N, C-alpha and C positions, 0 to 999 in steps of 0.2 A: 411842492403840488401846483400847477397849474391852475387860474382861475376856471378855463372852460377846460375842464377834461373830459376825452372822450371815453374812457374808461376802457380804451383799448390793454391796456395793461391787467386787466380783473379778469379772471378765468370765467369763462361764462358771461357774457355782457350783458347788463343790465339795460332795460326797453329804455330809448330816449326819453321818453314821456316823465320818467322817473329819475331821471339823472341828475337834474336840478336840484328836487329835493334830496336826495341821496346826498351829491356832493356838501351840500348845505348841513346835514345830519355827521357826516364823517369829518368836516372841518371842526364842527362846534366839539365832538367827542376827541379830536385829535389834542386840539388846543386845551381842552380843560384836563388832559393825561399829560401835558408837557410835551405834546410829540408838534413840530413845525408841520402844519400841512403844506406850506409852498416849497418844503425840500425832499418831503417825504410820498412815496410813491402811495397813491391808493391802493394798490394792492397788500403794500407793508402795513397800512393803517389798518383796513379791514383784518388782515393776520394778527397785528395787535389789539385790536378789541375782539377777535374771539379768543384770543388765550386769556385777557381779562375777565372776559364771562366764564370760560371755564375754571376758572383759578376761584372766583367769586361763588358758584356752585359748589365746588369742592369744598369750600369753608363752610357751607351749611351744614350744621350737624346731625346726621341720623336719627329717627327717634329710637327707642329702645335704650338699649345698655349704654350706646355709644350718644346719648342726647346731653346737650349743654343747656344752659339756661338762656335769660333773654330771648330770642325769636322764637325758641325750639318751645319753651313753655305756652307760646301762643298754639304752636300747632299742638300739644298735648292735650290743652283747652276744646280742641275739634276732634279728639280721641284718633287721632293719626299715628300710627305703629307702623313699625319697619315692616315694609312688603316684602323685603328680600329673604326676612329670615323664616326659615323653615326647617322642621325635622323630619325628614324621611322616614324615621323608625314611627312617627305618629300618624302619618299620611294613613288615612283610612282605619283608624285604630278606633273612632268613634262607631256603636252598634247601631243598625237601625231600629225603629222600633217594630217593625216587623220584615225582616228580612228581603231587600230587594223588593219591598211594595211601599212603605211608609218610611220616611225619615222621621227622626225627634226634632222637633221644633220646625214644624211646616206647616205650607198651608194646604191642602188636599181638597179634591173632591171627587165623591164619588156621583158618577152619570147614570142613566137609565131611563129609560120608559116606565111608565105607570104598570105596577104589578109585577117587573120584575125582579122583585125578592130583594130591592136594594138595603131596605134597613134589616134582614136578616144578614145579609152579609157585614154591615156596620155592626150589629148585635154580635154576631160571632167575631169580630175583631176585637170588640169592647172586653169582651169577657175573657179572651186569650189572655190580652196584655193585662188586665186585673188579677188573672190569676198565674201569669207566667209560662202559661202551656204554647206549644208551638201551635200556630195558625196553620190547618192543612199541610203538616211539615216542614213549616218555614219558623225560624227561631223568631222570639217575641223579646222585647225586652221590658220586663215587670214593673208596673207602677201603677198609681190612681187613675182611675176613671172616672170621667164625667160626661155623662149622657144626655143630651137636651132632646127629648122625645113627645114633640108636638103633633106627631100622628100615632094613632094606634099604641096610645098608653093604655090602655082598657086589656089589650091581648099581650100586655109585656110579661104578666107573671107566668104564663102558661110559655109562653116562647123559651123564657130563660129556662125554666123546669123542662123543657124536652129536650133544649141542647145541652143542660148539664147532665139529663138521664141518659142520651146517646154516646154522649163523651166520659162518662163515667165521672163526673166532677164532684166532689161531697160538696155537702150543706154546709161547710165550714166561710164565716165571712168572709170576703173580700173587700176591697178598696175598691169599690165600685159604688158611684153616687147619680143618681136619676133625678130629672127635673121632669117630672110628668106634664108639661106645660111649654109652650113657647117661649122665648126672650127674644124681644126687639134687638135687634143688632145695633148696637150705636144710644140706646136708650140709658137711664140712669140705672137702670137694675141691670144691663151688661156690662156698665164699667163696674158696678159693685162687685157682679160674680168676677169680672178680669184681675179685679184687687184682690178678692180673697183668695183665687186661683194661683196670684202671684206667690202666697205663702205656702198652699197645697203642692204645688209644684207637680201637679197632673202628668202622665204620661201620654193620654190622649184624651181630648175632647171632639165629644160628637155632636155636631148641630144638625139634627132631622126633624124640618127640612127647611132648606133655606128660603122657601117660599114662606112658610109659615112663622121664619124669625126675621123675614127683611120684608116685611107686609107696607110699611111706610115707602119703601123704594120700587122706582118701576124697572124692572127688569130688563127692560130693552133698552135702557139709556147707560151708556158708556160710560160716561159721568158718574152717574148716581151710584150704578155696580161698582166703578172704580173706588167709592168712599165704603162699601161694604165689602169689598176684597181685601181693603186697607185695614180695615178695626178687624178682621177674622186675622188677618198676618199678624197687626198687632198683640192679639191676644197670644198666639203663639211666641211670639218674640218676648212678650213679658213672662208666660209662663214654663217655656220650655218646653210647652206640649205640642202633639201633633193637631192641628187641627182637622177633622175631618168634617166635609161639609155634606149631606145629602142632598143631590137636586135632580129636578125632572130633567129629561132632555126633550126636545121639542121639535126635532129634525130627523124622521125617520125612524126605524126600529132594526136597522139591519146593519152591524158591520161598520164600516166607516161613514154612513149617513148618521149614526147618532153621535149627537153633540149636545151640551149644555144649551136649555134654554135660554132665551132670552140675550142677554149681550155679551157681544165678545172677550169684553175684557177680562171675565173669570178665567177662561183658557191662558188668555194671555199672562196673567200674574199667578196662576197656579204653579205649586211644585212640583205637585203630583196630581193627574188627572186618572180615575180608574172609572174604565167604560163598562155598564153590565148589556152585554149584549145576547138577547134570547134566541134558543136555536128549536128548531122543530115546533113552530107553533101551530096549534090547531084549532077549528073553532067548533062548540056542539051545537045540537039543535035549537040551544036558545041563546045563540049569538055569544056565548063568553069563549072568550080564550084561556089556551090550557097552552102552558110552556113544557115542553121534555126536560130540557136542562138548559142553562145559559153557561156564556163564557164571560169572564171576569178579564180584560184587558186593559194595561196600563198604556193607554193611549200619548201620556206627556208623562218624562220625569226628568229631573233637573240632572242628577249624576247617577242615576240607576238604570239598569236597562228596561224598555218597552218590550211593548206585546205582550203573549198570552200570559195571565197569573196561574188561574185553575179555572177548572169545567165544574160545575156543582148541579146534582140532581135535587129537586124539591120530592120528600119523601114525608108520608103523614104517620105521626107518630102517637101510639097513646101513651100519655102520661099515667104513670104506676101510683094506683089509689087514690086517683082523682075523676070524680064523677060530678056533673052537671046538675041541676035542678031538678032534671027529669029522671035521673038515675043512668044516664048514659056516659060514658067514659068519656073523658076530654081528651081531645087530640091537638095538636099543632104540627107548621112544619118544621122542618130540618133539611141545612143542605149538606148535602153529602158528596164528596169530592170524587169524582172519576177520571178513566181516562177518556180523552174524548174521542167520541163515537165518530168511526172512518164512513165517510162518506152518508148514502141513506139508509144502510143496511139497518136489521133490529139492534136491539141492546148488547153489547159485546157480554162475555161472561162474568169481566170485571164488574161492566154496570150492573147485571143481574146480581152481583155478590155483594157489592155497595147497598143496593136495595133491601136485600135480606137482611143485611147486618142493621142497615137502619132500622129495619122493622122489629127487630129483635131477637131475631136468629143468630145467636151468636155460639152454637153449637156445630161442630163440624158434624158433617152426616154424607150417606150415600144419595145418589141421584134420585132414587124413588122416594125417600122420605122426605127428601128436599121440594119435590114437587108437590108432595101432600103440605108442606108447611107452606109455599107459595100461594095455594090456595085457600089456606086456614088465612093467609096476610090478606088476601084480598089482590095479590099481584097479575093484573090480566096480564096476558101475552108471554108467560114464562115458559120457557122451550116445552117441550112434550117430547121432542124426540130423542133417544137416550144417549145419543151421541152426543148434541147439544146440551144438555142437563148434567152430561158428567164433565164436561169442562166448566160450567159454572160450577158444580159440587168442589172441582179443583181450586178455582178459582176465589170462593167462598172458605176453604182451608185456608189457603194463603193469606187471605183477608186477616182472619182470624190470629192467626199464627202473629203476622204484621203487628196488628192492633196491640196483643198480649205484649210482643218486646217494647212497644211507646209505651206501655203501663197504661191502657184504654182498654181493662177487661170490661166482662160482661156487668151491667149493672144490676143493683137488686131487685129481684123481681117480687 
């Protein structure tokens, strides 16, 4: 190999400014490996070096069953495994916590404007996971639930009672654990909770709300919120649970305009983001907003479909046997799943049927009697025309049959 090699015998010429350094490196490697650089072409030296590197790489043992001692023991200490080993039969075999909505061992956020029933949605998920019941026709993976309720804990009992009453859930005890006060994320108390839950192995941990459990962090700071997100993800990894954090939105109240309040690092790190979109909001004479129904949408998923999840309508339920201090019936809200209304039309027969069912009308009946029941239950705007009322009666009868088939019969009167 000549001292001044112009690299003309190498496919893809090396730039001249790199030639001197490259020649020196090649000469050194050749002499170290018993090759005479003065009698061997640069192309042959490069080919020999490439072959030697390939042989060296092939000699490194792979992790797993083929792992060897020596250098491989250092790799094992870093928890490296054979990434090329997979079992087609096991792909997708792991059940979701809630089918196509929440995965197990994940960090998820439930985001929406104030007053959009976020806590009611989180509570319904928690009850269904703790009892192993379907969540609005979606299968759940049953397991213990831990709910950190930092807002609205005074109303907790009646919300639970109303949901159980409407869905026919018995009074048997279920693995549902409530913390009726916030826990600061990252505090000693938080770490103690995480250590405890490593042994409890809950299926779901609900943090309601992020604002109340992260008061020490600036929610507009990406660096500070990244630490909060990291601790929530660590909770999921340590316990195997889905950690669902309820958070307020701060950007718009409709569709794509809705996103989590504060730093963008929340969305970036989330495995799942569920977004509550209020529909058909009205304002009464006192300036108070009323939401006719809401759409729950999956705005981000790692390995599940995004898009609409369920449409829910809030309904007032009188709790059987409960009266307040003044002797009046105790009521609470329950979200009932409905078919998405089309356009700006009035309520569909299916929606009216769901309203009647939620109000306790669990017996199929004709249109005239159904109109009377709607009056008794205070369902304003119920169809009065015979043809429309007949459609509601049919939808109501079909709903009762469907609920009975699902094992959700009438609750005890």
